[in-house]
HTML snippet that shows the backbone in 3Dmol.js (N, CA, C, O; Angstrom):
<script src="https://3Dmol.org/build/3Dmol-min.js"></script>
<div id="view" style="width:600px;height:400px;position:relative"></div>
<script>
const pdb = `
ATOM      1  N   MET A   1      24.947  14.752  13.235  1.00  0.00           N
ATOM      2  CA  MET A   1      23.577  14.586  12.865  1.00  0.00           C
ATOM      3  C   MET A   1      22.836  14.272  13.103  1.00  0.00           C
ATOM      4  O   MET A   1      23.212  13.187  13.547  1.00  0.00           O
ATOM      5  N   LYS A   2      21.443  14.294  13.272  1.00  0.00           N
ATOM      6  CA  LYS A   2      20.364  13.662  13.539  1.00  0.00           C
ATOM      7  C   LYS A   2      19.845  13.030  12.209  1.00  0.00           C
ATOM      8  O   LYS A   2      19.779  13.730  11.198  1.00  0.00           O
ATOM      9  N   LYS A   3      19.450  11.624  12.195  1.00  0.00           N
ATOM     10  CA  LYS A   3      19.181  11.229  10.668  1.00  0.00           C
ATOM     11  C   LYS A   3      17.593  11.325  10.888  1.00  0.00           C
ATOM     12  O   LYS A   3      16.922  11.032  11.877  1.00  0.00           O
ATOM     13  N   ASP A   4      17.263  11.771   9.790  1.00  0.00           N
ATOM     14  CA  ASP A   4      15.745  11.773   9.291  1.00  0.00           C
ATOM     15  C   ASP A   4      14.979  10.301   9.474  1.00  0.00           C
ATOM     16  O   ASP A   4      15.566   9.219   9.435  1.00  0.00           O
ATOM     17  N   ILE A   5      13.566  10.483   9.678  1.00  0.00           N
ATOM     18  CA  ILE A   5      12.650   9.302  10.142  1.00  0.00           C
ATOM     19  C   ILE A   5      11.785   9.227   9.118  1.00  0.00           C
ATOM     20  O   ILE A   5      11.025  10.173   8.910  1.00  0.00           O
ATOM     21  N   LEU A   6      11.767   8.240   8.424  1.00  0.00           N
ATOM     22  CA  LEU A   6      10.574   8.353   7.358  1.00  0.00           C
ATOM     23  C   LEU A   6       9.111   8.448   7.855  1.00  0.00           C
ATOM     24  O   LEU A   6       8.807   7.538   8.625  1.00  0.00           O
ATOM     25  N   LYS A   7       8.364   9.140   7.647  1.00  0.00           N
ATOM     26  CA  LYS A   7       7.153   9.069   7.718  1.00  0.00           C
ATOM     27  C   LYS A   7       5.991   8.869   6.714  1.00  0.00           C
ATOM     28  O   LYS A   7       5.914   9.510   5.666  1.00  0.00           O
ATOM     29  N   PHE A   8       4.855   7.687   7.211  1.00  0.00           N
ATOM     30  CA  PHE A   8       4.207   7.519   6.123  1.00  0.00           C
ATOM     31  C   PHE A   8       2.861   7.834   6.932  1.00  0.00           C
ATOM     32  O   PHE A   8       2.631   7.925   8.138  1.00  0.00           O
ATOM     33  N   GLN A   9       1.902   7.991   5.554  1.00  0.00           N
ATOM     34  CA  GLN A   9       0.500   8.445   6.013  1.00  0.00           C
ATOM     35  C   GLN A   9      -0.395   7.364   5.135  1.00  0.00           C
ATOM     36  O   GLN A   9      -0.058   7.021   4.001  1.00  0.00           O
ATOM     37  N   CYS A  10      -1.596   6.864   5.815  1.00  0.00           N
ATOM     38  CA  CYS A  10      -2.600   6.171   5.143  1.00  0.00           C
ATOM     39  C   CYS A  10      -3.369   6.426   3.829  1.00  0.00           C
ATOM     40  O   CYS A  10      -4.083   7.376   4.152  1.00  0.00           O
ATOM     41  N   CYS A  11      -3.612   6.182   2.712  1.00  0.00           N
ATOM     42  CA  CYS A  11      -4.409   6.855   1.662  1.00  0.00           C
ATOM     43  C   CYS A  11      -5.752   6.795   1.759  1.00  0.00           C
ATOM     44  O   CYS A  11      -6.543   7.457   1.087  1.00  0.00           O
ATOM     45  N   PHE A  12      -6.087   5.789   2.819  1.00  0.00           N
ATOM     46  CA  PHE A  12      -7.465   5.223   3.211  1.00  0.00           C
ATOM     47  C   PHE A  12      -7.759   6.128   4.564  1.00  0.00           C
ATOM     48  O   PHE A  12      -8.537   7.081   4.510  1.00  0.00           O
ATOM     49  N   CYS A  13      -7.271   5.862   5.432  1.00  0.00           N
ATOM     50  CA  CYS A  13      -7.735   6.742   6.908  1.00  0.00           C
ATOM     51  C   CYS A  13      -6.996   7.927   7.184  1.00  0.00           C
ATOM     52  O   CYS A  13      -7.159   8.582   8.213  1.00  0.00           O
ATOM     53  N   GLY A  14      -6.277   8.182   6.387  1.00  0.00           N
ATOM     54  CA  GLY A  14      -5.282   9.290   6.865  1.00  0.00           C
ATOM     55  C   GLY A  14      -4.405   9.928   7.970  1.00  0.00           C
ATOM     56  O   GLY A  14      -3.938  11.021   8.289  1.00  0.00           O
ATOM     57  N   GLU A  15      -4.447   8.470   8.428  1.00  0.00           N
ATOM     58  CA  GLU A  15      -3.684   8.196   9.715  1.00  0.00           C
ATOM     59  C   GLU A  15      -2.043   7.898   9.579  1.00  0.00           C
ATOM     60  O   GLU A  15      -1.671   7.171   8.658  1.00  0.00           O
ATOM     61  N   SER A  16      -1.162   8.411  10.414  1.00  0.00           N
ATOM     62  CA  SER A  16       0.139   7.924  10.054  1.00  0.00           C
ATOM     63  C   SER A  16       0.430   6.501  10.194  1.00  0.00           C
ATOM     64  O   SER A  16      -0.429   5.842  10.780  1.00  0.00           O
ATOM     65  N   ILE A  17       1.539   5.856   9.744  1.00  0.00           N
ATOM     66  CA  ILE A  17       1.534   4.572   9.658  1.00  0.00           C
ATOM     67  C   ILE A  17       2.757   4.210  10.588  1.00  0.00           C
ATOM     68  O   ILE A  17       3.659   5.029  10.411  1.00  0.00           O
ATOM     69  N   ASN A  18       2.991   3.505  11.271  1.00  0.00           N
ATOM     70  CA  ASN A  18       4.187   3.159  12.408  1.00  0.00           C
ATOM     71  C   ASN A  18       4.701   2.129  11.359  1.00  0.00           C
ATOM     72  O   ASN A  18       4.055   1.620  10.443  1.00  0.00           O
ATOM     73  N   ALA A  19       5.976   1.939  11.684  1.00  0.00           N
ATOM     74  CA  ALA A  19       6.740   0.744  10.669  1.00  0.00           C
ATOM     75  C   ALA A  19       6.681  -0.251  11.628  1.00  0.00           C
ATOM     76  O   ALA A  19       7.765  -0.417  12.188  1.00  0.00           O
ATOM     77  N   ILE A  20       5.807  -0.955  12.002  1.00  0.00           N
ATOM     78  CA  ILE A  20       5.910  -2.119  12.964  1.00  0.00           C
ATOM     79  C   ILE A  20       5.272  -3.658  12.013  1.00  0.00           C
ATOM     80  O   ILE A  20       4.545  -3.627  11.020  1.00  0.00           O
ATOM     81  N   ASN A  21       5.594  -4.373  12.417  1.00  0.00           N
ATOM     82  CA  ASN A  21       5.262  -6.008  11.799  1.00  0.00           C
ATOM     83  C   ASN A  21       5.063  -5.661   9.971  1.00  0.00           C
ATOM     84  O   ASN A  21       6.027  -5.313   9.290  1.00  0.00           O
ATOM     85  N   ILE A  22       4.073  -5.784   9.565  1.00  0.00           N
ATOM     86  CA  ILE A  22       3.961  -5.558   8.026  1.00  0.00           C
ATOM     87  C   ILE A  22       3.812  -4.646   7.544  1.00  0.00           C
ATOM     88  O   ILE A  22       3.899  -4.572   6.318  1.00  0.00           O
ATOM     89  N   ASP A  23       3.495  -3.459   8.403  1.00  0.00           N
ATOM     90  CA  ASP A  23       3.113  -2.027   7.888  1.00  0.00           C
ATOM     91  C   ASP A  23       4.715  -1.182   7.712  1.00  0.00           C
ATOM     92  O   ASP A  23       5.738  -1.771   8.062  1.00  0.00           O
ATOM     93  N   PRO A  24       4.750  -0.260   7.337  1.00  0.00           N
ATOM     94  CA  PRO A  24       3.794   0.504   6.240  1.00  0.00           C
ATOM     95  C   PRO A  24       3.569  -0.590   4.873  1.00  0.00           C
ATOM     96  O   PRO A  24       4.502  -1.328   4.554  1.00  0.00           O
ATOM     97  N   CYS A  25       2.574  -0.612   4.296  1.00  0.00           N
ATOM     98  CA  CYS A  25       2.107  -1.265   2.912  1.00  0.00           C
ATOM     99  C   CYS A  25       2.315  -0.015   2.113  1.00  0.00           C
ATOM    100  O   CYS A  25       2.306   1.157   2.489  1.00  0.00           O
ATOM    101  N   SER A  26       2.574  -0.718   0.487  1.00  0.00           N
ATOM    102  CA  SER A  26       2.597   0.554  -0.422  1.00  0.00           C
ATOM    103  C   SER A  26       1.643  -0.221  -1.426  1.00  0.00           C
ATOM    104  O   SER A  26       1.540  -1.447  -1.385  1.00  0.00           O
ATOM    105  N   ILE A  27       0.933   0.593  -2.355  1.00  0.00           N
ATOM    106  CA  ILE A  27       0.187   0.312  -3.439  1.00  0.00           C
ATOM    107  C   ILE A  27       0.487   1.258  -4.675  1.00  0.00           C
ATOM    108  O   ILE A  27       0.538   2.488  -4.685  1.00  0.00           O
ATOM    109  N   PHE A  28       0.645   0.493  -5.561  1.00  0.00           N
ATOM    110  CA  PHE A  28       1.328   0.778  -7.009  1.00  0.00           C
ATOM    111  C   PHE A  28       0.063   1.464  -8.042  1.00  0.00           C
ATOM    112  O   PHE A  28      -0.658   0.597  -8.536  1.00  0.00           O
ATOM    113  N   PHE A  29      -0.183   2.489  -8.310  1.00  0.00           N
ATOM    114  CA  PHE A  29      -1.334   2.775  -9.203  1.00  0.00           C
ATOM    115  C   PHE A  29      -0.931   3.156 -10.668  1.00  0.00           C
ATOM    116  O   PHE A  29      -0.295   4.185 -10.896  1.00  0.00           O
ATOM    117  N   SER A  30      -1.268   2.412 -11.513  1.00  0.00           N
ATOM    118  CA  SER A  30      -0.817   2.744 -12.524  1.00  0.00           C
ATOM    119  C   SER A  30      -2.074   3.068 -13.989  1.00  0.00           C
ATOM    120  O   SER A  30      -3.171   2.546 -14.191  1.00  0.00           O
ATOM    121  N   ILE A  31      -1.543   3.815 -14.553  1.00  0.00           N
ATOM    122  CA  ILE A  31      -2.682   4.036 -15.780  1.00  0.00           C
ATOM    123  C   ILE A  31      -1.980   3.782 -17.228  1.00  0.00           C
ATOM    124  O   ILE A  31      -0.774   3.657 -17.438  1.00  0.00           O
ATOM    125  N   ASN A  32      -2.870   3.746 -18.019  1.00  0.00           N
ATOM    126  CA  ASN A  32      -2.656   3.114 -19.535  1.00  0.00           C
ATOM    127  C   ASN A  32      -1.729   1.773 -19.200  1.00  0.00           C
ATOM    128  O   ASN A  32      -0.648   1.568 -19.751  1.00  0.00           O
ATOM    129  N   CYS A  33      -2.206   1.069 -18.407  1.00  0.00           N
ATOM    130  CA  CYS A  33      -1.633  -0.257 -18.496  1.00  0.00           C
ATOM    131  C   CYS A  33      -1.404  -1.159 -19.712  1.00  0.00           C
ATOM    132  O   CYS A  33      -0.344  -1.758 -19.894  1.00  0.00           O
ATOM    133  N   ASP A  34      -2.418  -1.220 -20.503  1.00  0.00           N
ATOM    134  CA  ASP A  34      -2.616  -1.624 -21.612  1.00  0.00           C
ATOM    135  C   ASP A  34      -1.460  -1.448 -22.977  1.00  0.00           C
ATOM    136  O   ASP A  34      -1.271  -2.090 -24.010  1.00  0.00           O
ATOM    137  N   LYS A  35      -0.873  -0.306 -22.398  1.00  0.00           N
ATOM    138  CA  LYS A  35       0.177   0.687 -23.345  1.00  0.00           C
ATOM    139  C   LYS A  35       1.302   0.406 -23.308  1.00  0.00           C
ATOM    140  O   LYS A  35       1.728  -0.439 -22.521  1.00  0.00           O
ATOM    141  N   SER A  36       2.131   1.113 -24.238  1.00  0.00           N
ATOM    142  CA  SER A  36       3.430   0.852 -23.989  1.00  0.00           C
ATOM    143  C   SER A  36       3.980   1.286 -22.726  1.00  0.00           C
ATOM    144  O   SER A  36       3.168   1.848 -21.991  1.00  0.00           O
ATOM    145  N   GLU A  37       5.505   1.127 -22.168  1.00  0.00           N
ATOM    146  CA  GLU A  37       5.752   1.613 -21.144  1.00  0.00           C
ATOM    147  C   GLU A  37       6.050   3.041 -21.061  1.00  0.00           C
ATOM    148  O   GLU A  37       6.051   3.596 -19.962  1.00  0.00           O
ATOM    149  N   GLU A  38       6.332   3.748 -22.261  1.00  0.00           N
ATOM    150  CA  GLU A  38       6.181   5.211 -22.317  1.00  0.00           C
ATOM    151  C   GLU A  38       5.111   5.632 -22.086  1.00  0.00           C
ATOM    152  O   GLU A  38       5.066   6.689 -21.457  1.00  0.00           O
ATOM    153  N   GLU A  39       3.908   5.019 -22.474  1.00  0.00           N
ATOM    154  CA  GLU A  39       2.307   5.686 -22.437  1.00  0.00           C
ATOM    155  C   GLU A  39       2.018   5.848 -20.817  1.00  0.00           C
ATOM    156  O   GLU A  39       1.309   6.693 -20.271  1.00  0.00           O
ATOM    157  N   GLN A  40       2.837   4.706 -20.175  1.00  0.00           N
ATOM    158  CA  GLN A  40       2.388   4.308 -18.688  1.00  0.00           C
ATOM    159  C   GLN A  40       2.783   5.480 -17.825  1.00  0.00           C
ATOM    160  O   GLN A  40       3.641   6.280 -18.197  1.00  0.00           O
ATOM    161  N   GLN A  41       2.253   5.563 -16.856  1.00  0.00           N
ATOM    162  CA  GLN A  41       2.229   6.420 -15.627  1.00  0.00           C
ATOM    163  C   GLN A  41       1.983   5.670 -14.165  1.00  0.00           C
ATOM    164  O   GLN A  41       1.200   4.725 -14.059  1.00  0.00           O
ATOM    165  N   SER A  42       2.695   6.169 -13.122  1.00  0.00           N
ATOM    166  CA  SER A  42       2.369   5.274 -12.065  1.00  0.00           C
ATOM    167  C   SER A  42       2.831   6.170 -10.874  1.00  0.00           C
ATOM    168  O   SER A  42       3.779   6.952 -10.956  1.00  0.00           O
ATOM    169  N   GLN A  43       2.108   5.989  -9.816  1.00  0.00           N
ATOM    170  CA  GLN A  43       2.366   6.334  -8.518  1.00  0.00           C
ATOM    171  C   GLN A  43       2.086   5.365  -7.135  1.00  0.00           C
ATOM    172  O   GLN A  43       1.256   4.462  -7.025  1.00  0.00           O
ATOM    173  N   GLN A  44       2.924   5.790  -6.267  1.00  0.00           N
ATOM    174  CA  GLN A  44       2.857   5.089  -5.101  1.00  0.00           C
ATOM    175  C   GLN A  44       2.105   5.670  -4.216  1.00  0.00           C
ATOM    176  O   GLN A  44       1.859   6.872  -4.113  1.00  0.00           O
ATOM    177  N   PHE A  45       1.763   4.855  -3.616  1.00  0.00           N
ATOM    178  CA  PHE A  45       0.531   5.258  -2.050  1.00  0.00           C
ATOM    179  C   PHE A  45       0.618   4.102  -1.113  1.00  0.00           C
ATOM    180  O   PHE A  45       0.694   2.894  -1.334  1.00  0.00           O
ATOM    181  N   PHE A  46       0.587   4.829   0.052  1.00  0.00           N
ATOM    182  CA  PHE A  46       0.924   4.165   1.635  1.00  0.00           C
ATOM    183  C   PHE A  46      -0.048   4.019   2.269  1.00  0.00           C
ATOM    184  O   PHE A  46      -0.801   4.989   2.338  1.00  0.00           O
ATOM    185  N   CYS A  47      -0.409   2.809   2.956  1.00  0.00           N
ATOM    186  CA  CYS A  47      -1.350   2.475   3.487  1.00  0.00           C
ATOM    187  C   CYS A  47      -1.301   1.582   4.505  1.00  0.00           C
ATOM    188  O   CYS A  47      -0.406   0.740   4.424  1.00  0.00           O
ATOM    189  N   HIS A  48      -2.138   1.535   5.590  1.00  0.00           N
ATOM    190  CA  HIS A  48      -2.285   0.164   6.597  1.00  0.00           C
ATOM    191  C   HIS A  48      -2.921  -1.173   6.104  1.00  0.00           C
ATOM    192  O   HIS A  48      -4.138  -1.157   5.917  1.00  0.00           O
ATOM    193  N   LYS A  49      -2.300  -2.219   5.896  1.00  0.00           N
ATOM    194  CA  LYS A  49      -2.679  -3.583   5.716  1.00  0.00           C
ATOM    195  C   LYS A  49      -4.125  -3.466   6.163  1.00  0.00           C
ATOM    196  O   LYS A  49      -4.889  -3.629   5.211  1.00  0.00           O
ATOM    197  N   ILE A  50      -4.560  -3.301   6.987  1.00  0.00           N
ATOM    198  CA  ILE A  50      -5.902  -3.580   7.638  1.00  0.00           C
ATOM    199  C   ILE A  50      -6.777  -2.564   6.859  1.00  0.00           C
ATOM    200  O   ILE A  50      -7.894  -2.947   6.511  1.00  0.00           O
ATOM    201  N   CYS A  51      -6.380  -1.311   6.552  1.00  0.00           N
ATOM    202  CA  CYS A  51      -7.481  -0.537   5.910  1.00  0.00           C
ATOM    203  C   CYS A  51      -7.260  -0.870   4.386  1.00  0.00           C
ATOM    204  O   CYS A  51      -8.113  -0.510   3.575  1.00  0.00           O
ATOM    205  N   PHE A  52      -6.026  -1.614   3.941  1.00  0.00           N
ATOM    206  CA  PHE A  52      -6.198  -2.070   2.329  1.00  0.00           C
ATOM    207  C   PHE A  52      -7.189  -3.063   2.135  1.00  0.00           C
ATOM    208  O   PHE A  52      -8.097  -3.054   1.304  1.00  0.00           O
ATOM    209  N   GLU A  53      -6.852  -4.147   3.211  1.00  0.00           N
ATOM    210  CA  GLU A  53      -8.208  -5.460   3.091  1.00  0.00           C
ATOM    211  C   GLU A  53      -9.485  -5.116   3.281  1.00  0.00           C
ATOM    212  O   GLU A  53     -10.350  -5.828   2.772  1.00  0.00           O
ATOM    213  N   LYS A  54      -9.938  -3.712   4.213  1.00  0.00           N
ATOM    214  CA  LYS A  54     -11.330  -3.377   4.574  1.00  0.00           C
ATOM    215  C   LYS A  54     -11.752  -2.825   3.467  1.00  0.00           C
ATOM    216  O   LYS A  54     -12.977  -2.781   3.356  1.00  0.00           O
ATOM    217  N   HIS A  55     -10.816  -2.169   2.182  1.00  0.00           N
ATOM    218  CA  HIS A  55     -11.901  -1.547   1.265  1.00  0.00           C
ATOM    219  C   HIS A  55     -11.720  -2.240   0.167  1.00  0.00           C
ATOM    220  O   HIS A  55     -12.108  -1.751  -0.894  1.00  0.00           O
ATOM    221  N   LEU A  56     -11.048  -3.613   0.191  1.00  0.00           N
ATOM    222  CA  LEU A  56     -11.044  -4.417  -0.946  1.00  0.00           C
ATOM    223  C   LEU A  56     -12.250  -5.234  -1.107  1.00  0.00           C
ATOM    224  O   LEU A  56     -12.750  -5.764  -0.115  1.00  0.00           O
ATOM    225  N   HIS A  57     -12.940  -5.433  -2.691  1.00  0.00           N
ATOM    226  CA  HIS A  57     -13.824  -6.025  -2.723  1.00  0.00           C
ATOM    227  C   HIS A  57     -13.811  -7.782  -1.964  1.00  0.00           C
ATOM    228  O   HIS A  57     -12.921  -8.620  -1.816  1.00  0.00           O
ATOM    229  N   ASN A  58     -14.932  -7.749  -1.706  1.00  0.00           N
ATOM    230  CA  ASN A  58     -14.715  -9.665  -1.007  1.00  0.00           C
ATOM    231  C   ASN A  58     -14.045 -10.391  -2.330  1.00  0.00           C
ATOM    232  O   ASN A  58     -12.882 -10.771  -2.196  1.00  0.00           O
ATOM    233  N   SER A  59     -14.542 -10.559  -3.297  1.00  0.00           N
ATOM    234  CA  SER A  59     -14.043 -11.518  -4.258  1.00  0.00           C
ATOM    235  C   SER A  59     -12.254 -11.270  -4.431  1.00  0.00           C
ATOM    236  O   SER A  59     -11.454 -12.137  -4.782  1.00  0.00           O
ATOM    237  N   ALA A  60     -11.988 -10.062  -4.130  1.00  0.00           N
ATOM    238  CA  ALA A  60     -10.349  -9.576  -4.248  1.00  0.00           C
ATOM    239  C   ALA A  60      -9.490  -9.855  -3.184  1.00  0.00           C
ATOM    240  O   ALA A  60      -8.288 -10.025  -3.388  1.00  0.00           O
ATOM    241  N   LYS A  61      -9.982  -9.921  -2.066  1.00  0.00           N
ATOM    242  CA  LYS A  61      -9.370 -10.347  -0.911  1.00  0.00           C
ATOM    243  C   LYS A  61      -9.023 -11.786  -0.945  1.00  0.00           C
ATOM    244  O   LYS A  61      -8.357 -12.155   0.023  1.00  0.00           O
ATOM    245  N   ILE A  62      -9.303 -12.653  -1.794  1.00  0.00           N
ATOM    246  CA  ILE A  62      -8.607 -14.409  -1.784  1.00  0.00           C
ATOM    247  C   ILE A  62      -7.131 -13.738  -2.215  1.00  0.00           C
ATOM    248  O   ILE A  62      -6.146 -14.378  -1.849  1.00  0.00           O
ATOM    249  N   TYR A  63      -6.983 -12.939  -2.697  1.00  0.00           N
ATOM    250  CA  TYR A  63      -5.286 -12.693  -3.582  1.00  0.00           C
ATOM    251  C   TYR A  63      -4.424 -12.231  -2.154  1.00  0.00           C
ATOM    252  O   TYR A  63      -3.205 -12.405  -2.129  1.00  0.00           O
ATOM    253  N   ILE A  64      -4.898 -11.834  -1.371  1.00  0.00           N
ATOM    254  CA  ILE A  64      -4.319 -11.574  -0.245  1.00  0.00           C
ATOM    255  C   ILE A  64      -3.691 -12.507   0.956  1.00  0.00           C
ATOM    256  O   ILE A  64      -4.284 -12.458   2.033  1.00  0.00           O
ATOM    257  N   SER A  65      -2.778 -13.176   0.872  1.00  0.00           N
ATOM    258  CA  SER A  65      -2.113 -14.354   1.390  1.00  0.00           C
ATOM    259  C   SER A  65      -2.091 -14.018   2.956  1.00  0.00           C
ATOM    260  O   SER A  65      -1.533 -13.022   3.416  1.00  0.00           O
ATOM    261  N   ASP A  66      -2.724 -14.911   3.662  1.00  0.00           N
ATOM    262  CA  ASP A  66      -2.385 -15.218   4.880  1.00  0.00           C
ATOM    263  C   ASP A  66      -0.838 -15.303   5.255  1.00  0.00           C
ATOM    264  O   ASP A  66      -0.455 -14.661   6.233  1.00  0.00           O
ATOM    265  N   SER A  67      -0.166 -15.870   4.713  1.00  0.00           N
ATOM    266  CA  SER A  67       1.502 -16.078   5.099  1.00  0.00           C
ATOM    267  C   SER A  67       2.024 -14.778   5.207  1.00  0.00           C
ATOM    268  O   SER A  67       3.165 -14.700   5.661  1.00  0.00           O
ATOM    269  N   LEU A  68       1.260 -13.402   4.791  1.00  0.00           N
ATOM    270  CA  LEU A  68       1.911 -11.896   5.018  1.00  0.00           C
ATOM    271  C   LEU A  68       1.736 -11.694   6.499  1.00  0.00           C
ATOM    272  O   LEU A  68       2.499 -10.883   7.025  1.00  0.00           O
ATOM    273  N   GLU A  69       0.698 -12.411   7.378  1.00  0.00           N
ATOM    274  CA  GLU A  69       0.395 -12.040   8.607  1.00  0.00           C
ATOM    275  C   GLU A  69       1.699 -12.196   9.511  1.00  0.00           C
ATOM    276  O   GLU A  69       2.399 -13.161   9.201  1.00  0.00           O
ATOM    277  N   ILE A  70       2.048 -11.591  10.338  1.00  0.00           N
ATOM    278  CA  ILE A  70       3.366 -11.290  11.218  1.00  0.00           C
ATOM    279  C   ILE A  70       2.981 -10.722  12.464  1.00  0.00           C
ATOM    280  O   ILE A  70       2.659  -9.550  12.660  1.00  0.00           O
ATOM    281  N   GLU A  71       3.056 -11.865  13.480  1.00  0.00           N
ATOM    282  CA  GLU A  71       2.806 -11.056  14.713  1.00  0.00           C
ATOM    283  C   GLU A  71       4.075 -11.204  15.561  1.00  0.00           C
ATOM    284  O   GLU A  71       4.158 -10.638  16.651  1.00  0.00           O
TER     285      GLU A  71
END
`;
const viewer = $3Dmol.createViewer("view");
viewer.addModel(pdb, "pdb");
viewer.setStyle({}, {cartoon: {color: "spectrum"}});
viewer.zoomTo();
viewer.render();
</script>
């Protein structure tokens, strides 16, 4: 029996994501974060790390640690 291979698509560029180095990355999008757990909903999206950084505002980029870089 052939084992299924997981495939990921970047939510920013639409391209497939190869499972190498630090990719794929995932983003959890939650709504009603200020409400009780019963009222919250979330969804997971996948992306390339470089696409995520590209779309972040400069003031938010300080939260991405350089220690995550794997070469």
